[in-house]
C-alpha positions in Angstrom: 2.1 10.3 -43.0 5.7 9.0 -43.0 7.1 12.5 -43.8 5.0 14.0 -41.1 6.3 11.5 -38.6 9.9 12.2 -39.6 9.3 15.9 -39.2 7.8 15.4 -35.7 10.8 13.2 -34.7 13.2 15.8 -36.0 11.4 18.6 -34.3 11.4 16.6 -31.0 15.1 15.9 -31.3 15.8 19.6 -32.0 13.7 20.6 -28.9 15.7 18.2 -26.7 19.0 19.6 -28.0 17.8 23.1 -27.3 16.9 22.1 -23.8 20.3 20.4 -23.4 22.3 23.4 -24.7 20.3 25.7 -22.4 21.0 23.3 -19.5 24.7 23.4 -20.3 24.6 27.1 -20.5 23.0 27.0 -17.0 25.9 24.9 -15.7 28.6 27.0 -17.5 27.4 30.3 -16.2 26.6 29.0 -12.7 30.3 28.0 -12.5 31.5 31.3 -13.8 29.2 33.3 -11.5 31.0 31.7 -8.5 34.0 33.9 -9.3 32.3 37.4 -8.6 30.2 35.8 -5.8 33.3 34.9 -3.8 35.0 38.4 -4.2 34.4 39.3 -0.6 36.2 36.0 0.5 39.1 36.6 -1.9 39.3 40.3 -0.9 39.6 39.3 2.8 41.9 36.2 2.3 44.4 37.9 0.0 44.0 41.5 1.3 42.9 42.8 -2.1 41.7 46.3 -2.9 38.9 47.2 -5.3 41.3 47.8 -8.1 42.6 44.2 -7.8 39.0 42.9 -7.7 38.3 44.7 -10.9 41.5 43.2 -12.4 40.2 39.7 -11.6 37.0 40.5 -13.5 39.0 42.1 -16.3 41.2 39.0 -16.7 38.3 36.6 -16.8 36.1 38.7 -19.2 38.9 39.8 -21.5 40.1 36.3 -22.0 36.6 35.3 -23.0 36.0 38.4 -25.1 39.2 38.3 -27.1 38.9 34.6 -27.9 35.2 34.4 -28.7 35.2 36.3 -32.0 38.2 34.2 -33.1 36.4 31.0 -32.2 33.3 32.2 -34.0 35.1 33.1 -37.1 37.0 29.8 -37.2 33.8 27.7 -36.7 31.9 29.6 -39.4 34.5 28.2 -41.8 35.2 24.9 -40.0 32.3 23.9 -37.7 33.7 21.8 -34.8 30.9 20.0 -33.0 32.9 18.5 -30.2 34.7 21.8 -29.3 31.8 22.4 -26.8 32.8 19.5 -24.6 36.5 20.2 -25.0 36.1 23.9 -24.0 34.3 22.9 -20.8 37.6 21.2 -19.8 39.2 24.6 -19.4 36.5 25.6 -17.0 37.0 22.4 -15.0 40.8 23.0 -14.6 40.2 26.7 -13.8 37.8 25.9 -10.9 40.3 23.5 -9.4 43.1 26.0 -9.6 40.9 28.8 -8.1 40.0 26.5 -5.2 43.7 25.9 -4.4 45.3 29.2 -5.6 48.2 30.2 -3.3 48.6 33.7 -4.6 46.9 36.5 -6.5 48.7 35.6 -9.7 47.3 32.1 -9.5 43.8 33.5 -9.1 44.3 35.5 -12.3 45.5 32.3 -14.1 42.5 30.4 -12.8 39.9 32.9 -13.9 41.7 33.2 -17.3 41.2 29.5 -17.8 37.5 29.8 -16.9 37.2 32.7 -19.4 38.8 30.5 -22.1 36.1 27.8 -21.4 33.5 30.5 -21.9 35.1 31.7 -25.1 34.9 28.2 -26.7 31.4 27.5 -25.3 29.3 30.5 -26.3 29.7 31.0 -30.2 29.1 27.3 -31.1 26.4 26.8 -28.5 24.6 29.9 -29.9 24.8 28.3 -33.3 23.4 25.1 -32.0 20.5 27.0 -30.4 19.7 28.7 -33.8 19.9 25.4 -35.6 17.4 23.9 -33.2 15.1 26.9 -33.3 12.7 25.8 -36.0 12.7 29.4 -37.3 11.8 31.0 -33.9 15.3 32.5 -33.5 14.3 34.9 -30.8 12.6 32.3 -28.6 15.5 29.9 -29.1 18.1 32.5 -28.1 16.0 33.5 -25.1 15.8 29.9 -23.9 19.5 29.6 -24.4 20.2 32.8 -22.6 17.8 32.2 -19.8 19.8 29.0 -19.0 22.9 31.1 -18.6 21.2 33.8 -16.6 19.5 31.3 -14.3 23.0 29.7 -13.7 24.4 33.2 -13.0 21.7 33.9 -10.5 22.2 30.5 -8.7 26.0 31.0 -8.3 25.9 33.7 -5.6 23.3 31.7 -3.7 25.5 28.5 -3.8 28.5 30.7 -2.8 26.5 32.1 0.2 25.6 28.7 1.5 28.5 26.5 0.4 31.7 28.6 -0.1 31.2 31.2 2.6 30.7 28.6 5.4 33.2 26.0 4.2 35.9 28.2 2.6 37.6 28.8 -0.7 38.6 25.1 -1.3 34.9 24.2 -1.6 34.9 25.8 -5.0 36.5 22.6 -6.3 33.1 20.9 -5.8 31.7 23.0 -8.6 33.9 21.2 -11.1 31.4 18.3 -10.9 29.0 20.5 -12.8 31.7 20.8 -15.5 31.9 17.0 -15.8 28.1 16.7 -16.2 28.2 19.4 -18.9 31.0 17.6 -20.8 28.9 14.4 -20.9 25.8 16.3 -22.2 27.8 18.3 -24.7 29.3 15.1 -26.2 25.7 14.1 -27.1 24.9 17.5 -28.4 28.1 17.4 -30.5 26.9 14.1 -32.1 23.5 15.7 -33.0 25.3 18.8 -34.4 27.6 16.6 -36.5 24.6 14.6 -37.9 22.6 17.8 -38.6 25.5 19.4 -40.5 25.8 16.2 -42.6 22.1 16.3 -43.5 22.4 20.0 -44.4 25.3 19.3 -46.7 23.1 16.7 -48.6 20.1 19.1 -49.1 21.4 22.7 -48.7 18.3 24.2 -50.4 16.1 23.1 -47.5 18.3 24.8 -44.9 18.7 28.3 -46.2 17.6 31.6 -44.6 16.7 34.4 -47.0 17.2 38.0 -46.0 17.2 41.2 -48.0 20.8 42.4 -47.8 21.3 46.0 -46.7 24.0 48.2 -48.2 27.4 47.8 -46.5 27.3 51.3 -45.0 24.0 50.7 -43.3 25.2 47.4 -41.9 28.4 49.0 -40.5 26.3 51.9 -38.9 23.8 49.4 -37.4 26.6 47.2 -36.0 28.2 50.3 -34.5 24.9 51.2 -32.8 24.5 47.7 -31.5 28.0 47.8 -30.0 27.2 51.1 -28.3 24.0 49.5 -26.9 26.0 46.5 -25.6 28.4 48.9 -24.0 25.6 50.7 -22.2 24.0 47.5 -21.0 27.1 45.6 -19.8 28.9 48.6 -18.3 25.8 49.1 -16.1 25.4 45.4 -15.4 29.1 45.2 -14.4 28.4 47.8 -11.7 25.7 45.6 -10.2 27.2 42.2 -10.7 30.7 43.1 -9.4 29.9 45.7 -6.8 26.3 45.3 -5.7 27.3 43.2 -2.6 29.8 45.9 -1.6 27.3 48.6 -2.2 24.8 46.9 0.1 27.3 46.2 2.8 28.7 49.8 2.7 25.4 51.7 2.4 23.1 49.5 4.5 25.6 47.5 6.7 24.1 44.1 5.8 26.1 40.8 6.1 27.9 39.1 3.3 25.3 36.3 3.2 22.4 38.8 3.1 24.1 40.8 0.3 24.6 37.6 -1.7 20.9 36.8 -1.4 20.1 40.3 -2.7 22.5 39.6 -5.6 20.7 36.3 -6.2 17.3 38.2 -6.4 18.7 40.7 -8.9 20.3 38.0 -11.1 17.0 36.0 -10.9 15.2 39.1 -12.3 17.8 39.2 -15.1 17.0 35.6 -16.0 13.3 36.3 -16.0 13.8 39.3 -18.3 15.9 37.3 -20.7 13.1 34.9 -21.5 10.8 37.8 -22.3 12.9 39.6 -24.9 13.3 36.8 -27.5 9.7 35.7 -28.0 8.4 39.3 -27.8 11.0 40.2 -30.5 9.7 37.3 -32.7 6.2 38.8 -32.4 6.7 42.6 -32.6 10.2 43.0 -33.9 13.7 43.3 -32.4 13.9 47.1 -32.6 11.0 47.9 -30.3 12.4 45.5 -27.7 15.8 47.2 -27.9 14.2 50.6 -27.5 12.2 49.7 -24.4 15.0 47.6 -22.8 17.9 50.0 -22.9 16.2 53.4 -22.6 13.4 52.1 -20.5 15.6 51.5 -17.4 16.8 55.2 -17.2 14.2 56.4 -14.6 15.0 53.5 -12.4 18.8 53.7 -12.6 18.5 57.5 -11.8 16.6 56.8 -8.6 18.6 53.7 -7.4 21.6 55.5 -5.7 19.2 57.4 -3.4 16.7 54.7 -2.5 16.5 52.9 0.9 17.2 49.1 1.2 13.6 48.1 0.4 13.3 50.2 -2.7 16.9 49.3 -3.7 15.8 45.6 -4.0 12.6 46.6 -5.9 14.4 48.9 -8.3 17.2 46.4 -9.1 14.5 43.7 -9.9 12.9 46.1 -12.3 16.2 47.1 -13.8 17.2 43.4 -14.2 13.9 42.5 -15.8 13.9 45.3 -18.4 17.6 45.6 -19.2 18.0 41.8 -19.7 15.4 41.6 -22.4 17.8 43.4 -24.8 20.6 40.9 -25.4 18.6 38.2 -27.2 17.0 40.9 -29.4 20.3 42.5 -30.1 22.0 39.2 -30.9 19.3 37.9 -33.3 19.0 41.3 -34.9 22.8 41.2 -35.6 22.6 37.7 -36.9 19.8 38.7 -39.3 21.8 41.8 -40.2 24.8 39.7 -41.3 23.3 36.4 -42.5 25.5 33.3 -42.8 27.9 34.5 -40.0 26.2 33.1 -36.9 29.4 32.0 -35.2 31.3 35.3 -36.0 28.4 37.5 -34.8 27.7 35.4 -31.8 31.4 35.4 -30.8 31.7 39.1 -31.4 28.7 40.1 -29.3 29.3 37.6 -26.5 32.9 38.7 -26.5 31.8 42.3 -26.5 29.5 41.6 -23.6 32.2 40.0 -21.5 34.8 42.5 -22.5 32.7 45.5 -21.8 31.8 44.0 -18.4 35.4 43.4 -17.6 36.6 46.8 -18.6 33.7 48.4 -16.8 34.4 46.4 -13.7 38.1 47.4 -13.7 37.4 51.1 -14.3 34.6 51.2 -11.7 36.8 49.4 -9.2 39.5 52.1 -9.6 36.8 54.8 -9.4 35.4 53.3 -6.3 38.8 53.2 -4.6 39.2 57.0 -5.4 35.7 58.0 -4.5 33.1 55.6 -3.2 30.8 52.8 -4.4 27.8 55.1 -4.1 29.5 57.6 -6.5 30.0 54.8 -9.0 26.2 54.1 -9.0 25.4 57.8 -9.5 27.7 58.0 -12.5 26.5 54.7 -14.1 22.9 55.8 -13.8 23.3 57.9 -17.0 24.5 55.0 -19.2 21.0 54.0 -20.5 20.8 57.4 -22.3 22.9 55.7 -25.0 19.6 53.8 -25.8 18.6 56.8 -27.9 21.0 55.5 -30.6 18.4 52.8 -31.4 16.7 55.4 -33.7 19.6 54.8 -36.2 18.8 51.0 -36.5 17.1 50.0 -39.8 13.9 48.0 -39.5 14.7 44.5 -40.6 11.2 42.9 -40.1 9.7 44.0 -43.5 12.8 42.6 -45.3 12.3 39.3 -43.5 8.6 39.2 -44.4 9.4 39.6 -48.1 12.4 37.3 -48.1 10.9 34.4 -46.3 12.1 32.7 -43.2 13.4 29.2 -43.2 15.7 27.3 -40.9 19.3 27.2 -41.8 22.0 25.0 -40.3 
């Protein structure tokens, strides 16, 4: 009875930590999503072209993508529980600087700091989510991811009703969310530290057992996953960075109306994220990846030619289906390379941000040379890369034979 009560308390604490880290992911990505949401304001205030808009995204995302694998590799060898709250400080400073930036150069510095905050946050918070999963890794990653996607969807709405009417300086108010996140993450860091200490005392109770694949198969599988991340995030970059401009150019809607449509799309992304993880726990990661990447192809092909009503419907479908991939891809990669949660999380979060940044910059230049509509016609073919999923090995039988226990 006593052991059962201890297990229940431990499970309850882990569930609260999972909720807390998802909430902080919500705050982190809400603050980050303010940056692309205020692109129309920045473009008008500083007289930027689409190439410079793409450079802002590239700076933010590359800062995050280059640092995340380094952070993940470091924390795999030396876990740093309180780095989560420290990293959020970079985001706080970046938001203040963005609100007061006197020049385009200062805008780039501000978004670089925000990217650094993301780089520190994601690898370790993903590890915490896995630690608190109770073995349901897909569900835990989906809950963690949906917090971020919900925050990303809320950012444009807040920008539409706060920043657009009040002005660029109102961005500073979002730094209050960073302060709240810092307080919560200090508590999460304390739990993390205690959990690591408990794992060190009884390591046999915290091991995951996976059948290891030959190195060549692992390398091929990782290359396929990277290609799939490329497909997913290049296409998402076309929507997140330029959807408002596409709507204003093609359908002549207002900035506020375009921001609301962006909110609806990002809300669909958040909903799709919560589906992918638990479905992957039940039927396997590979089928989810198949359906998610390749399944959006018919809808992306139709989107550039649809009217406003069907554009909204199609982007919701695309967001729902495409978003289910990342939790499945991330957990698949973590299972593929066991014991390297931080490195894998940092690499794939970094790839996601980096691909989005590069995609945004390239598509911005392409839009300047052609049109936003042409960009969407080109990007429609990206989901064809989903055919590479056929080369992924099936890990589920290996997990069934090897057992499945929680590891800190």
